C-alpha positions in Angstrom: -28.7 120.5 -89.6 -29.6 117.1 -90.9 -30.2 118.0 -94.5 -33.1 116.9 -96.8 -33.2 113.3 -95.6 -34.1 114.1 -92.0 -30.6 113.5 -90.6 -30.8 109.6 -90.4 -28.8 107.1 -92.2 -28.4 106.9 -96.0 -29.3 104.0 -98.4 -26.4 102.7 -100.4 -26.5 101.2 -103.9 -27.4 97.7 -102.7 -30.4 98.9 -100.8 -29.1 98.3 -97.3 -29.1 101.2 -94.8 -25.9 102.5 -93.3 -26.0 104.6 -90.2 -24.5 103.6 -86.9 -22.2 100.9 -88.5 -20.3 102.7 -91.2 -18.9 99.4 -92.7 -20.1 100.0 -96.2 -18.9 97.7 -99.0 -16.5 95.9 -96.6 -19.4 94.7 -94.5 -21.2 93.4 -97.7 -18.1 91.6 -98.8 -17.7 90.0 -95.4 -21.3 88.8 -95.5 -20.9 87.4 -99.0 -17.7 85.5 -97.8 -19.6 84.0 -94.9 -22.5 82.9 -97.2 -20.0 81.4 -99.6 -18.3 79.5 -96.8 -21.7 78.2 -95.6 -22.6 77.1 -99.2 -19.3 75.3 -99.6 -19.8 73.4 -96.4 -23.3 72.4 -97.4 -22.0 71.2 -100.7 -19.3 69.2 -99.0 -21.8 67.5 -96.7 -24.2 66.7 -99.6 -21.3 65.1 -101.6 -20.4 63.0 -98.6 -24.0 61.9 -98.1 -24.3 61.0 -101.8 -21.1 59.0 -101.8 -22.1 57.0 -98.8 -25.5 56.3 -100.3 -24.0 54.6 -103.4 -23.2 51.0 -103.0 -19.5 50.0 -103.0 -18.3 49.2 -106.4 -21.3 50.7 -108.1 -19.0 53.1 -110.2 -16.6 50.4 -111.3 -17.0 49.5 -114.9 -15.0 47.4 -117.3 -14.7 47.2 -121.0 -16.2 44.2 -122.6 -15.8 43.1 -126.2 -18.9 41.8 -127.9 -18.6 39.8 -131.1 -21.4 40.5 -133.6 -23.2 37.3 -134.5 -23.5 36.4 -138.2 -26.5 38.0 -139.9 -26.9 40.8 -137.3 -26.7 44.4 -138.4 -26.1 47.9 -136.7 -29.3 49.1 -134.9 -30.4 45.6 -134.0 -30.4 44.5 -130.3 -28.9 41.5 -128.7 -28.6 40.1 -125.2 -25.2 40.0 -123.7 -24.0 38.1 -120.6 -22.0 40.5 -118.4 -20.4 40.0 -114.9 -23.5 41.8 -113.5 -26.0 39.6 -115.4 -27.9 39.9 -118.7 -27.8 43.2 -120.6 -29.5 44.3 -123.8 -27.1 46.1 -126.2 -27.7 47.8 -129.5 -25.2 47.1 -132.2 -23.6 50.5 -133.0 -23.3 51.9 -136.6 -19.9 51.2 -138.2 -19.1 48.2 -136.0 -19.8 45.7 -138.8 -16.4 46.6 -140.3 -14.7 45.2 -137.2 -17.1 42.3 -136.4 -17.3 43.4 -132.8 -17.9 46.4 -130.5 -16.9 47.4 -127.0 -19.3 48.0 -124.1 -18.7 49.6 -120.7 -20.4 47.3 -118.2 -20.6 47.0 -114.4 -17.7 45.0 -113.1 -19.8 42.8 -110.9 -23.3 41.9 -109.8 -24.9 44.4 -107.4 -24.7 43.3 -103.8 -27.9 41.9 -102.2 -29.7 44.4 -100.0 -29.1 43.9 -96.2 -31.2 41.1 -94.8 -31.8 39.5 -98.3 -29.8 36.3 -98.3 -30.3 33.3 -100.5 -31.4 30.1 -98.8 -29.1 27.2 -99.0 
C-alpha cells in the first residue's frame, strides 16, 4: 500500500518534491553551490566592466596643502587651483589654529574624450 498520500513522492521542508531522485538536502546544497558560483562569476565580470569604464588615473589623488588667506574663517569657501583645474573648498572647522588645511585632489586633469582635440 501507498499510505495516506497516495503512494507518490513526499514534500520536504523546503517545499520541493522528492520521489524518483532521492538526493534530498545534498541536491539542494549542490544547487546552492552552483548558484553561488554563477553569482560570483557575474560579480567578477561586473567589476571588470566597471574598472574598464573608469578613465585611467581617475582614482589617483594627491594631498594638497591650502593656506588660509588672512581674514577668512572656517565655513567660508575659497577657490583653489589644483593640478586638475579650479576647485571650490570649504575651510574646515579648527583649521584656523594651523593657518592651513589639507585637501585630497585629483592628481591631474581629466583626459579629453576621444576625438576631442584642441586646435593648434
